[in-house]
C-alpha positions in Angstrom: 143.2 21.3 -16.4 143.4 19.2 -12.7 147.3 18.5 -13.1 150.0 19.6 -15.6 151.5 16.3 -17.4 154.4 16.1 -15.9 152.9 16.1 -12.6 150.3 13.5 -14.1 153.6 11.2 -15.2 154.9 11.7 -12.1 151.9 10.3 -10.4 150.9 7.5 -12.8 154.8 5.7 -12.4 154.3 6.1 -8.3 150.8 4.1 -8.5 152.3 1.4 -11.6 155.9 1.6 -9.5 153.3 0.2 -6.2 151.9 -2.6 -7.6 155.2 -3.7 -9.5 157.0 -3.6 -6.2 153.9 -6.1 -4.6 154.4 -8.3 -7.6 151.0 -7.5 -9.1 152.1 -5.8 -13.0 155.1 -7.4 -14.1 158.2 -5.2 -14.6 158.1 -5.2 -18.2 154.4 -3.5 -18.0 155.8 -0.6 -16.3 155.3 1.8 -19.3 152.8 0.5 -21.1 150.7 0.4 -17.9 151.7 3.9 -16.9 150.9 5.8 -20.3 147.2 3.9 -20.2 146.8 5.3 -17.0 147.5 8.2 -18.1 145.4 8.8 -21.2 142.7 7.4 -19.2 142.8 9.9 -16.2 143.2 12.6 -19.7 140.4 11.2 -21.5 138.1 11.4 -18.5 139.8 14.7 -17.1 136.4 16.5 -17.7 134.0 14.1 -15.6 137.7 13.7 -13.4 137.6 17.6 -12.8 133.9 17.7 -12.1 133.6 14.8 -9.1 136.9 16.9 -7.2 134.8 17.9 -4.2 138.2 20.1 -2.5 137.8 18.4 0.3 141.1 16.4 -0.1 144.3 17.0 -1.0 144.2 17.5 -4.7 147.2 15.3 -5.3 145.3 12.3 -3.1 142.9 12.9 -5.5 144.4 12.2 -8.4 145.9 9.3 -7.2 143.3 7.7 -6.3 141.6 8.5 -9.5 144.7 6.8 -10.8 145.2 3.9 -8.9 141.1 3.0 -9.3 142.5 3.1 -13.2 145.1 1.0 -12.4 143.3 -2.1 -11.0 140.8 -1.7 -13.8 144.0 -2.4 -15.7 145.0 -5.2 -13.9 141.7 -7.0 -14.1 141.7 -6.8 -17.7 145.4 -7.7 -18.3 145.4 -10.7 -15.5 144.8 -13.1 -18.0 147.5 -12.3 -20.8 150.5 -11.6 -18.3 149.1 -14.8 -16.5 150.1 -16.3 -19.9 153.3 -14.5 -19.9 154.2 -15.8 -16.4 154.3 -19.2 -18.2 158.2 -18.6 -18.9 159.1 -17.9 -15.1 160.0 -20.8 -12.7 156.9 -22.3 -11.1 157.3 -21.1 -7.4 157.9 -17.8 -8.5 154.3 -17.7 -10.9 152.7 -19.0 -8.3 153.9 -16.4 -5.4 153.2 -13.3 -8.4 149.9 -14.7 -9.1 148.7 -15.0 -5.6 150.3 -11.7 -4.5 148.5 -10.1 -7.5 145.2 -11.8 -6.8 145.2 -11.0 -2.8 145.9 -7.7 -3.5 143.4 -6.7 -6.0 140.6 -8.8 -3.9 141.5 -6.8 -0.8 141.4 -3.4 -2.5 137.7 -4.5 -3.4 136.5 -5.4 -0.2 137.9 -2.4 1.2 136.1 -0.3 -1.7 133.2 -2.3 -0.4 133.4 -1.5 3.2 133.7 1.8 2.3 130.3 1.8 0.1 128.3 0.2 2.6 130.0 2.9 5.4 127.8 5.8 3.1 124.8 4.6 4.7 125.4 5.5 8.0 123.4 3.7 10.7 121.4 1.6 7.8 124.3 -0.2 7.3 124.1 -3.0 9.5 120.6 -3.7 8.5 121.8 -4.0 5.2 124.7 -6.5 5.5 122.4 -8.3 8.0 119.3 -8.6 5.4 122.2 -9.3 2.4 123.5 -12.1 4.9 120.0 -13.9 5.4 118.8 -13.4 1.9 122.3 -15.1 0.5 122.6 -17.6 3.3 126.3 -16.1 3.9 127.2 -16.3 7.9 125.6 -13.2 10.0 127.7 -11.2 12.1 126.6 -10.3 15.8 127.2 -7.3 15.8 125.5 -6.1 12.8 122.1 -8.0 14.9 123.3 -5.5 18.2 123.6 -2.8 16.3 120.4 -2.8 14.5 117.8 -4.3 17.3 119.7 -3.3 20.4 116.5 -0.9 20.7 114.3 -3.8 20.3 112.8 -6.8 21.8 113.4 -8.5 18.2 115.1 -12.6 18.3 117.1 -14.2 16.2 115.0 -16.8 15.8 113.1 -15.1 12.8 116.3 -15.3 10.9 117.5 -19.0 11.6 118.9 -19.6 8.2 117.4 -22.7 5.8 118.9 -22.8 2.7 115.6 -25.3 1.4 113.4 -21.9 1.3 112.8 -19.7 -1.5 112.8 -16.4 -1.9 109.6 -15.4 -0.8 109.9 -17.0 2.0 113.3 -15.0 3.2 111.6 -11.8 2.3 107.9 -13.2 4.8 111.0 -14.1 7.4 113.3 -10.7 6.4 109.5 -8.8 6.7 108.5 -10.1 10.1 112.2 -9.6 11.8 112.2 -6.2 10.4 108.3 -5.0 11.7 109.4 -6.6 15.1 112.9 -4.5 15.3 111.1 -1.3 13.7 107.5 -1.9 14.7 106.3 -1.0 11.2 104.4 -3.2 8.8 106.4 -3.4 5.9 105.0 -6.2 3.5 107.7 -9.0 2.1 107.2 -7.3 -1.3 108.4 -3.7 0.0 111.1 -6.2 1.2 112.2 -7.1 -1.8 111.8 -3.8 -3.5 114.4 -2.1 -0.7 117.0 -5.3 -1.0 117.0 -4.7 -4.9 117.7 -1.1 -4.8 120.0 -1.5 -1.9 121.9 -4.2 -4.2 121.8 -1.6 -7.2 123.3 1.4 -5.6 126.3 -1.2 -4.3 126.6 -2.7 -7.4 126.7 1.4 -9.4 129.0 2.6 -7.0 131.0 -0.6 -7.8 131.7 -0.1 -11.2 131.4 3.8 -10.5 133.4 6.5 -10.8 134.8 6.3 -14.0 133.7 3.0 -15.1 136.2 1.2 -12.3 134.4 -2.2 -12.6 132.1 -4.4 -14.3 130.0 -6.2 -11.5 126.6 -7.6 -11.6 124.4 -9.7 -9.0 126.4 -12.9 -9.5 129.9 -10.9 -9.1 128.5 -9.0 -6.3 127.9 -11.9 -4.3 130.9 -13.1 -4.5 132.7 -10.3 -3.3 130.0 -9.8 -0.7 130.7 -13.6 0.6 134.7 -12.9 0.5 133.6 -9.1 2.4 132.1 -11.2 4.7 134.1 -13.9 5.9 137.0 -12.7 7.0 135.5 -12.1 10.3 134.7 -16.1 11.9 135.2 -15.2 15.0 131.7 -12.9 15.8 129.1 -15.0 13.4 126.2 -16.3 15.4 125.1 -18.2 11.6 127.0 -20.7 10.0 126.4 -21.7 6.3 128.3 -24.8 6.2 126.3 -26.1 9.7 123.0 -25.6 7.3 124.8 -27.3 4.0 
């Protein structure tokens, strides 16, 4: 057993209090939320213990697991809590809901960034390919880091919202081949991109079924992840609308 019940309750209370203090979880839901995440933790303790690598402090690891479980409850009960908050004055309600929404979104964005970092040097190629495929703004730094050792230019990735998926994949193949000096076919780019997207979605949803992303909801999160760094964008989606 990773933690005794007493220690688990203390950590669960700490995690829940963090979201209560930030206005995410209504204070009246403190005890129920705390017990829910403790119950989830106990039910999944075998898999939690199996995934513990011992590279991090056991308490830090368990807090991270409990935090993910708490976020799962927040996402599930958000609609219910919103209805309950109708009894609260409008200004207080809007502030609480906005705070809740922003914290959840920021947590998901940070988690996505950690997932992309796991791809190492391939990260910039992935970010660039996803942006072009989804017609989202491309960051200049991704181009620099991916194509720095080649003479490839950005013109192959000049987006046009009227082009179809086949044309997008063909353009991506041209650019990747010019950077990597290969002869990759568009179909290979399609399979690689689908594989990457599926890996990212699996990692977003795991461990412990923390979320339920699909390709549509992943696109929304990815766009939110990319858009904050507006200063370095070289392609602006609205310019091509």
